[in-house]
N, C-alpha and C positions, 0 to 999 in steps of 0.2 A: 649065596653070598651072605655073610653075617656082617652087620654094621654095629659098631659100638660108639659110644660118645668119649672119644679120645681126642684131645686137643693136639693138632699137629700144625696148624698154620701159625707162624710166629707173629705177634703183634708188632707192628712196625710204625713208626711215626711218619707223617708225611714229610717228604724230603724237598729239595730245592727246586731245580729248573727242568722244565720239559724239553727244552730246544736241543739238548745235546744228543747228537747222533753218532758219537765217536765210536769206533769198533777196533780197538787194539786189544793186546791180551796177555793172559798169564797162563799158569798150568792148571787153573781150576776148570777145566772142561771146555776151554775156548781155543782160539788160534790167534796168533799174532802177539803183539806186546800190550800189557796192561797200561791204561792210562791212570788208573787209580781213582777215576771219577766215575760215578754212577750215572749212566746215560739215560736211566728210566725214571730219574726223580722228578716228581712234580711238586709245585709250590702248594701248600695247603689251601684249600678253598676257603674264602671268607664270604659267608652268606651264601645265596644261591648264585653260584658263579658260572658264567657262560663257559660251556667246555670248548676247547679248541680241538675240533675233530681232526684227527690225522689223515693225510692223504691215503687214498685207497692203494697207491703204489709207493711204498716206502723205500724200496730197494732191496737187493739180494741180501740174504742172511737175517732179515728182521722179521718180527712177528707183529701183524695188524690184529688187533682184538676187536671183534664184533659181537654183536647181541642179537639174538632172535628168539621170538615165541612160536617159530614156525608158522605154517599157513593158518592154523586155528586161531592165532592172536590176531590176525588181521580182520576177523570177523566174529567167530565163534562157532557154535555148533548148529547146523541146520536141522530142521524136521520137516518133512521126512528126510532121511539120508539119501544122497544121490545113488549111492552104491552100498553094497555090503562092507566095503573097505573104509567107508567114511566114519569118522568119529562122530558120536551124537549122543544125546541124553536118551537112553532107551525107553524111558517112560512117556516120551512124546512132547518133550519141551524143546523150544528153539531158545538158544542162549546166545544173546546178542551182546557184544562187548562195546563199551564206549571208550574205556581207557584200561590199560593193563600196566601199571607202574611197578618198577622194581629198583632196588637199590643195591648193585653189585659194589664190592670194595676190593680189597687186595687181590690181585691176580699174582700167583706164585708159580715159578718154575724150580723144580729140584733136580738134582742128579739121581740117577739109579732108580727109575720108577718100578723096575723089577726086583728090587732088592730083597724082598720076600714074596716069592710067588704067590704063597698061600694067604698073604695078608696085604691087601691093597692099601691099608693105612700106612704102611712102612715104605720109606723111600729115603734117598740121601739128603745132604744139606741143601738149603736154599741157594740157588745160583743166580736167580734173577726175580725181580718183583716190581710191580707198580701199583701205587696206592691212590684210591679215590677218596671218598666214594663218588659213584656217579649215580644220577637218577635218570631212568629211561622210560619212556612209554612205548613198550613193545608193540601195542596196537597199531602204531603209526608205520611199522615196517622200516624199510631203508633202502639205500640204492644198490646194495650188494646182493647177489643170489645167495639164498640160504643153503646151508650144507646139505640139507635133506632133499633139495630139489623140488619139483612139483609146484613152483609158483611161491616158494617160500622167500621171504626177504630178510635181510639182516642189515644192521646199522653199526659202522664203526665208531669206537668210543675211546680207544687208547692204543698204545704202542709199547711194545718192549724191544729194543733195538740192539741190545747186547746183554752181556752179563753184567751183573752189578758191580764187578771190579773194573769195568770199561773194556774188557776184551770181547772179542767176537764169538758168537755161537760157532760151535763145530757142526757143519752140516751132516757129518756121518754119526752124530751122537743123538740118541733120543732122550728127551728131557721130561720129567715128570710135570704135570700141569694141574693147577687147581685154582679155585676162586671162592669168595665168600659173598653172602648177602649180609646186610647189616640194618640196624633200625634207622629209619629216616631221621636226618639230622638237618639243622639249620645251615651247616656249612657242607656244601656238596657241589659237585660239577653237574650243571644241567646240560644233558645231551640234547633233548628235543622237546622239552616241555614248553608250552606257551599258554597264553591267555585267551586263545580262541575257544568259544563255548562249543561244547559237544550237543548232541541230539537231547540231553537232558537239562541244557542250559548251564552247565557247570564246565569248568576248565581245569587243565592239568595242574597249572601252577597253584590255583587255589586248593585243589584237593590235596596236593603234596604238603602245602603249608598248613591247611586246617584240619586235615584228616590224618595224614600219615605221621607228620611230626609229633603231634599231641599224643597219639596212640602208640608210638614206636614201632609202626608197621614197617616191615621190610619189603612187603608185596601188597598191592592193592588191585582188586578186580572191581569195576563198576560197569554197570549196564542193566539189561532187563532179561528175564526170562518169560517167555510166552508160551502157553499151552497150545500146541496145534495138533494134537492127536485127535482121531475122529470120534464122533459123538459115542460110538459103541464102546470106546475104551474109557470114557469119561464118566460113566455112571457107577452103578453098584458093580463092584469086582470082588471075586472070591479066589482065594488061593488057599488050599487045604482047608483048615477050619476057620480062616479069618475072612470076614466079609467087610467091606468099607465102601462108602459112598464118595468117590473121588470127585464128584461135582461140587463138593464142599470146599475144595481147594481154590484159591484165588487163581484166575487164569492168567493174570499179568502180575509179575513180581519183580520190581526193581530190586538191585542188590548192590551192596557196598561191602565187599568182602575183604576185610584187612587181616593180614597174618603178621603177628609179631613173632617171627620164627627165624631169627638170624642163624644162619647155617654155613658151614664150610663144605665145599665139594672138593675132595681130596684126591689126588693122584688118579685123575680121570682116564678112562679108556677113550681112545679116539675112534668115534663113530664112523668116520668116513675115509681118513687119508693114509693111514699105515696099512701096508700089505701084511698078510699072514694071520695066523691064530693068536688070540689071546692067551696069556699065561693062565694055568691052573683052571682051564675051562671057561675063562671069560670070553665074552662074546667078541671083544676086539682088542687089539694091542693097547697098552697104556702109553700116554704121553704124546709129545709133538716133536717134529723134527723140521728144522728150517731148511729153506732151499738155497743152494748156492748161486742161483740165477735170478730169483725174484724174491718178493716178500711172502711170507706164509700167513694165511688167515687161520686164526684159532677162534671158533665161534663159541661163545658162552651161550648156551641154549637153556630157556627156561620153559619147560612144557606147561602149558595151561590147564591140561585135563586131570593132572594128578589129584587135586583136592576132591574131586567128584567120584573117584573109584569106589567100587564096592568091596574091594579087597587091597591089601598091600601088595598083591602080585602085580608085576609090571603089566600095563596095557589093559587093566580091568574095565569092565563095561561102566558107564557113567549113569548116575540118577540125580533127579532133582525133587522128586515126589516128597522125600522125607524132610526136605528143607521147606517146601511149600507148606507142608501140613503144619508146620509151627506158626502159621499165620492164618488159620482158618477163622473166618469172621471179622478179621481185622481190616478196618478202612485204611486205605493208603498205605499199606504195608511196605517196608524196605528191609530185605533180608540181610542180616549181619552175622559174623562168626559168634558174636558174643551172646546172641540169642539161642546158640545151639548147646548150651551147657546143661540147662534144666528144662523140665516140662512145664508148660504154662505159656499163656499169651505174653507178649512183650510188655513189660511194666508191671505184670502180675505173676511173675515165676514162682513156682514152687520150689522146694529143696529136693525134689526127686530128680535124679540125673536123667538126661536125655540118653537112653541106653541104646547104643549101636548094635548091640546083640539081640535087641527086640524093639524095633522102632515104634513110637506111638506118635499121633499128632498133639496138638497143644492141649487138647482136653484129656489126654490120656488114653484115647481109643487106638488099638493096634491097627497098624498099617500092613496090608499084605503086599507081596510081590505083585507087579503088573508089568505087561509089556504091551506097547501099542503096534508092535509089528512082529507077530510070531515068526515070520520068516527070516527076520533079522537077528532077533534075540529070543533065546529061551531062558526063562528066569533061572538063576543058579539053585535057588532054594524053593521051598513051598512054605505055606503058612505066613507068619509074620516076617516082615522085611528085617533081614540082619545082615550086617557086613562082617567080613573076615579079616581080623588082625594078623592071620599066620601065627608066627611064633612070639609075637610081641606080647608082653604081660598084660592082662586086663584085671583091673580092680574097679569095677563099676561102683561109684559112690565113695571112693576111697578119698584120701585127704592129701596125698603126696603125688604129684604128677611125674616125678622121677621114678616112682616105683612101678606104676602101671597106668593104663589108659582108663581114665575115670568117667568118661562121657564121650559123646559124639564130638565135642569141641576138641578134646584132645585127640581124637582119631583124625578129623579132617586137618588139623594142623600137623599131625605126624606125617600123613601121606602128602600133604602140600610140600613139606619140606625136602621131599625126595625129587623135586622137578628139576634141579639143576643137573646139566649134561655138558659134555664136550662134543662139539660137531654132531649135532642132531641126537644121536642115540647112545652116545658113549657114557656108560654108567661110572659114577664116581663113588668113592667111600663117603658116606654121610656122617658128618660131625655136627651134631645139633648144638647150639649154643643158647638153650633155653631148657627148662626143666622138662625132661622126657625119659621114658624108660628106654633101656638099651634094645637093639635089635632093629629090624626095618626092612626096607626095600630100597632098590635104587631107581 
């Protein structure tokens, strides 16, 4: 599947009231008579505004919007993995989350999700939408079962109760579905952030206000990575002709990984709820369909593993060595995305790009591939650690991020931006709203 930077979500102003639940209608894909009043309109938030969480049972023919980071967002990645099916950092790191903040905004429904089977970006006109933005800590889970099962949790945050013209949804019609993330803003609906300190002594509200807003982050990960691989894995390791002493890496590395990557997830496939095959070889059918007897739950799913992939291929193995290696010899390090642009220690960076096609540590020493459980993971390559951008253009050391991936900073942001899905595994067309090359993964 190819992805291009084509803007298809329409900018909309925040509208009037959230309380209207009217369902009458017109000929625009609904049923009944139109009231002419948009039942999905919300007043614009002023400051950090407490969100009014919709009830989990809205009634027949409505859509309850929930958000989930799936099971991984509730804790992180353990080491060692409990089974070969568990997601983990294959190089022996335990990744513990303290908070996982994201800022979703406009959720949109369109007519005709299969308008062009060979081009997922194409669909019919907007028929319904609700505008945020909302800020959510996905690490906290929620009262709803997640769409992927297995102990996943989801949190309701908004509702779409009818078409924008006031008419009801037609339960026999499939509607295209999409949503966006946006830069943190001072005017936002607060879904579940509070001032309770986490294990690091920090709290959600302060981190949103003091870290996300000033930096324009749309997603923020905070926590700590701890090396738990056995001693035989942590000394001198050789892959091909590259030898490296991994005992130089810090064994505990707090992280504050903020992504200024506003992105629209367009015309998504439905990962769980529509029967049959997807069009044009896609994994799942596109869109959502309401129920004539109850509300329908559409889950905005933000996968937390995407930034750490070794390739833009979906479900690639995860690594942390190359990030830890940028803090060799640093006292009290904190990993940030900004440190992944150039080679050198924090505060003393060179102008040499951190090259994801041939990783080095902060001193410029090549890093080899390693695995801390050969029965679980066989390194994809040999020699110097390198990641695979598939068909996306690479211009290491280039000046224009819209032309090609210039360094690892560009790579990790690019793959992070693919993390939005519908109902667990439903892939969407990726429309990045920051300078980036065309192409990508879902």
